[in-house]
C-alpha positions as a Python dict, from the first residue, in 0.01 Angstrom:
ca = {
    (1, 'M'): (0, 0, 0),
    (2, 'P'): (317, -122, 175),
    (3, 'E'): (341, -91, 545),
    (4, 'P'): (567, 198, 666),
    (5, 'Q'): (903, 87, 811),
    (6, 'T'): (1065, 236, 1117),
    (7, 'L'): (1441, 317, 1136),
    (8, 'A'): (1477, 51, 1402),
    (9, 'G'): (1363, -210, 1161),
    (10, 'R'): (1622, -131, 893),
    (11, 'P'): (1953, -320, 867),
    (12, 'P'): (2263, -122, 975),
    (13, 'S'): (2421, 85, 703),
    (14, 'A'): (2768, 25, 569),
    (15, 'L'): (2899, 326, 762),
    (16, 'A'): (2749, 198, 1085),
    (17, 'R'): (2904, -144, 1031),
    (18, 'L'): (3242, 19, 964),
    (19, 'M'): (3227, 230, 1277),
    (20, 'A'): (3125, -70, 1484),
    (21, 'G'): (3420, -265, 1350),
    (22, 'L'): (3659, 14, 1438),
    (23, 'A'): (3521, 31, 1789),
    (24, 'D'): (3585, -340, 1835),
    (25, 'R'): (3951, -319, 1728),
    (26, 'P'): (4208, -330, 2007),
    (27, 'Q'): (4352, 12, 2097),
    (28, 'V'): (4722, 53, 2013),
    (29, 'A'): (4923, 314, 2200),
    (30, 'P'): (5119, 552, 1975),
    (31, 'G'): (5489, 482, 1951),
    (32, 'P'): (5766, 722, 2047),
    (33, 'T'): (5823, 1022, 1819),
    (34, 'D'): (6179, 1117, 1724),
    (35, 'T'): (6197, 1493, 1768),
    (36, 'T'): (6576, 1514, 1743),
    (37, 'L'): (6678, 1783, 1492),
    (38, 'T'): (6953, 1715, 1241),
    (39, 'P'): (7178, 1980, 1083),
    (40, 'D'): (6950, 1970, 779),
    (41, 'D'): (6643, 2067, 982),
    (42, 'P'): (6534, 2429, 1033),
    (43, 'G'): (6575, 2505, 1400),
    (44, 'H'): (6906, 2321, 1434),
    (45, 'P'): (7193, 2564, 1513),
    (46, 'E'): (7409, 2419, 1235),
    (47, 'Y'): (7131, 2469, 979),
    (48, 'H'): (7118, 2839, 1060),
    (49, 'R'): (7496, 2872, 1078),
    (50, 'Q'): (7525, 2732, 727),
    (51, 'A'): (7257, 2972, 606),
    (52, 'R'): (7446, 3267, 756),
    (53, 'A'): (7770, 3140, 604),
    (54, 'R'): (7617, 3133, 255),
    (55, 'V'): (7509, 3496, 289),
    (56, 'A'): (7846, 3600, 435),
    (57, 'L'): (8044, 3426, 160),
    (58, 'A'): (7835, 3596, -105),
    (59, 'R'): (7917, 3933, 53),
    (60, 'W'): (8284, 3840, 81),
    (61, 'E'): (8298, 3744, -286),
    (62, 'T'): (8134, 4072, -384),
    (63, 'A'): (8392, 4271, -187),
    (64, 'A'): (8701, 4069, -284),
    (65, 'P'): (8888, 4151, -606),
    (66, 'R'): (8879, 3875, -865),
    (67, 'R'): (9245, 3783, -805),
    (68, 'Y'): (9178, 3703, -440),
    (69, 'R'): (8847, 3516, -464),
    (70, 'T'): (9025, 3186, -406),
    (71, 'A'): (9226, 3325, -113),
    (72, 'T'): (9266, 3119, 202),
    (73, 'C'): (9465, 3189, 515),
    (74, 'T'): (9717, 2923, 612),
    (75, 'H'): (9939, 3090, 870),
    (76, 'P'): (9843, 2953, 1214),
    (77, 'D'): (9850, 3294, 1383),
    (78, 'I'): (9619, 3437, 1117),
    (79, 'T'): (9372, 3149, 1137),
    (80, 'T'): (9369, 3184, 1515),
    (81, 'W'): (9289, 3554, 1484),
    (82, 'A'): (9010, 3485, 1232),
    (83, 'D'): (8862, 3210, 1449),
    (84, 'R'): (8851, 3456, 1738),
    (85, 'A'): (8703, 3736, 1530),
    (86, 'A'): (8417, 3526, 1386),
    (87, 'P'): (8223, 3455, 1708),
    (88, 'D'): (8344, 3754, 1912),
    (89, 'P'): (8475, 4044, 1700),
    (90, 'D'): (8500, 4271, 2004),
    (91, 'T'): (8801, 4073, 2128),
    (92, 'A'): (8983, 4032, 1795),
    (93, 'G'): (9166, 4364, 1787),
    (94, 'I'): (9400, 4464, 1507),
    (95, 'L'): (9580, 4217, 1280),
    (96, 'V'): (9898, 4356, 1125),
    (97, 'L'): (10064, 4156, 847),
    (98, 'T'): (10417, 4272, 768),
    (99, 'G'): (10683, 4152, 530),
    (100, 'P'): (10855, 4225, 202),
    (101, 'I'): (10670, 4271, -125),
    (102, 'G'): (10517, 3954, -267),
    (103, 'T'): (10513, 3740, 48),
    (104, 'G'): (10137, 3686, 37),
    (105, 'K'): (10016, 3944, 289),
    (106, 'T'): (9714, 4053, 86),
    (107, 'H'): (9626, 3692, -1),
    (108, 'Q'): (9637, 3595, 367),
    (109, 'A'): (9431, 3901, 463),
    (110, 'Y'): (9150, 3817, 222),
    (111, 'G'): (9178, 3456, 333),
    (112, 'A'): (9125, 3562, 694),
    (113, 'L'): (8809, 3750, 597),
    (114, 'R'): (8689, 3447, 402),
    (115, 'R'): (8748, 3222, 702),
    (116, 'I'): (8535, 3455, 914),
    (117, 'A'): (8258, 3442, 652),
    (118, 'E'): (8272, 3061, 638),
    (119, 'A'): (8215, 3048, 1013),
    (120, 'G'): (7868, 3199, 964),
    (121, 'P'): (7892, 3497, 1200),
    (122, 'R'): (7581, 3674, 1321),
    (123, 'R'): (7676, 3976, 1111),
    (124, 'F'): (7917, 3999, 820),
    (125, 'E'): (7991, 4328, 648),
    (126, 'M'): (8332, 4427, 518),
    (127, 'I'): (8521, 4693, 327),
    (128, 'A'): (8857, 4621, 168),
    (129, 'T'): (9064, 4911, 38),
    (130, 'T'): (9423, 5015, -13),
    (131, 'A'): (9570, 5299, 188),
    (132, 'P'): (9623, 5518, -123),
    (133, 'D'): (9259, 5467, -228),
    (134, 'M'): (9143, 5547, 124),
    (135, 'Y'): (9339, 5872, 134),
    (136, 'G'): (9203, 5959, -208),
    (137, 'L'): (8848, 5931, -71),
    (138, 'L'): (8928, 6127, 243),
    (139, 'R'): (9092, 6421, 68),
    (140, 'P'): (8876, 6726, -7),
    (141, 'G'): (8681, 6656, -325),
    (142, 'G'): (8766, 6285, -316),
    (143, 'S'): (8406, 6182, -255),
    (144, 'E'): (8073, 6334, -352),
    (145, 'R'): (7946, 6251, -4),
    (146, 'G'): (8233, 6426, 170),
    (147, 'S'): (8543, 6313, 357),
    (148, 'E'): (8371, 6295, 697),
    (149, 'Y'): (8104, 6064, 560),
    (150, 'E'): (8371, 5834, 414),
    (151, 'L'): (8567, 5835, 739),
    (152, 'R'): (8256, 5737, 939),
    (153, 'R'): (8176, 5462, 687),
    (154, 'L'): (8525, 5314, 724),
    (155, 'A'): (8517, 5351, 1101),
    (156, 'R'): (8177, 5184, 1147),
    (157, 'I'): (8193, 4889, 907),
    (158, 'P'): (8222, 4568, 1114),
    (159, 'L'): (8530, 4439, 925),
    (160, 'L'): (8793, 4654, 752),
    (161, 'L'): (9097, 4555, 546),
    (162, 'L'): (9348, 4836, 496),
    (163, 'D'): (9603, 4714, 243),
    (164, 'D'): (9950, 4860, 177),
    (165, 'L'): (9957, 5101, 467),
    (166, 'G'): (10277, 5304, 472),
    (167, 'T'): (10329, 5324, 95),
    (168, 'E'): (10190, 5678, 71),
    (169, 'K'): (10391, 5995, 121),
    (170, 'L'): (10410, 6091, 488),
    (171, 'S'): (10236, 6410, 593),
    (172, 'E'): (10059, 6552, 897),
    (173, 'W'): (9731, 6501, 713),
    (174, 'T'): (9786, 6128, 645),
    (175, 'E'): (9900, 6076, 1005),
    (176, 'E'): (9590, 6249, 1142),
    (177, 'A'): (9349, 6070, 905),
    (178, 'T'): (9495, 5730, 986),
    (179, 'Y'): (9494, 5796, 1359),
    (180, 'R'): (9130, 5908, 1357),
    (181, 'L'): (9025, 5593, 1172),
    (182, 'I'): (9226, 5342, 1376),
    (183, 'N'): (9150, 5515, 1705),
    (184, 'E'): (8774, 5508, 1642),
    (185, 'R'): (8783, 5139, 1554),
    (186, 'Y'): (9004, 5072, 1857),
    (187, 'N'): (8762, 5254, 2090),
    (188, 'Q'): (8460, 5070, 1948),
    (189, 'C'): (8640, 4730, 1946),
    (190, 'R'): (8596, 4682, 1572),
    (191, 'P'): (8850, 4453, 1403),
    (192, 'V'): (9082, 4580, 1132),
    (193, 'I'): (9340, 4401, 920),
    (194, 'I'): (9643, 4604, 810),
    (195, 'T'): (9905, 4493, 560),
    (196, 'T'): (10232, 4679, 520),
    (197, 'N'): (10574, 4635, 366),
    (198, 'L'): (10726, 4822, 660),
    (199, 'L'): (10852, 4681, 984),
    (200, 'V'): (10623, 4761, 1275),
    (201, 'T'): (10881, 5001, 1415),
    (202, 'E'): (10902, 5177, 1079),
    (203, 'L'): (10524, 5192, 1051),
    (204, 'A'): (10493, 5336, 1401),
    (205, 'A'): (10758, 5597, 1326),
    (206, 'Q'): (10580, 5698, 1006),
    (207, 'L'): (10230, 5717, 1155),
    (208, 'G'): (10315, 5870, 1491),
    (209, 'D'): (10338, 5783, 1857),
    (210, 'R'): (9961, 5783, 1917),
    (211, 'L'): (9898, 5512, 1659),
    (212, 'A'): (10206, 5321, 1774),
    (213, 'S'): (10052, 5307, 2121),
    (214, 'R'): (9726, 5163, 1981),
    (215, 'L'): (9914, 4898, 1785),
    (216, 'A'): (10117, 4801, 2091),
    (217, 'Q'): (9798, 4755, 2297),
    (218, 'A'): (9569, 4580, 2053),
    (219, 'A'): (9763, 4436, 1758),
    (220, 'T'): (9842, 4080, 1662),
    (221, 'I'): (10155, 4117, 1450),
    (222, 'V'): (10244, 3848, 1196),
    (223, 'T'): (10559, 3872, 985),
    (224, 'L'): (10555, 3688, 652),
    (225, 'A'): (10882, 3602, 483),
    (226, 'G'): (10998, 3422, 172),
    (227, 'P'): (11052, 3483, -199),
    (228, 'D'): (10838, 3717, -406),
    (229, 'L'): (10535, 3502, -493),
    (230, 'R'): (10426, 3746, -762),
    (231, 'R'): (10720, 3676, -988),
    (232, 'G'): (10608, 3465, -1278),
    (233, 'Q'): (10237, 3525, -1214),
    (234, 'P'): (10026, 3647, -1509),
}
């Protein structure tokens, strides 16, 4: 019968030899870690701005008519207004684009909204409508949800484009409806873009002294001139 062996008498196991070898190795201090974020890293401000811009551009494209989905704004006064509205909409005020038919007012207006979306604002929601369509909604029976609901929706949306203001027949009702909308947005510091074929003086005369006062206080007025760009377009 073989003699029993104690653990002390056995040779060291492979694991023990490995651990002993590791203990004998010289200790190396860890090197510096680069924790600098790049624009492609979550947590970097540019990463999140680009993410917001993608969402905003998708909303802009949904709201923009097909003809204006390639719109850009090129007029320096309009780009300045858009660059102010993107980070701080409370200070943007009203943008009024005037000029004859076909001078690119609607194109520039959609381009301004696109530029705001590309900036990646904290919040991007917009409604774009023509003045005749707006009045159609606000008239009794124009909306299943009621005219007051539609007026509140237009007044509260963060960004509003009101195209072709002044083309409708003048009446006390249109003057009052327009004043209520613009005055509410003015009081709440919500930006609005207005395009019109009328001169500002003509627009003010048509829409009344109260609205003229609001435009004088808060409007950036840009006059576009030139030939009718729509001639020859399909």
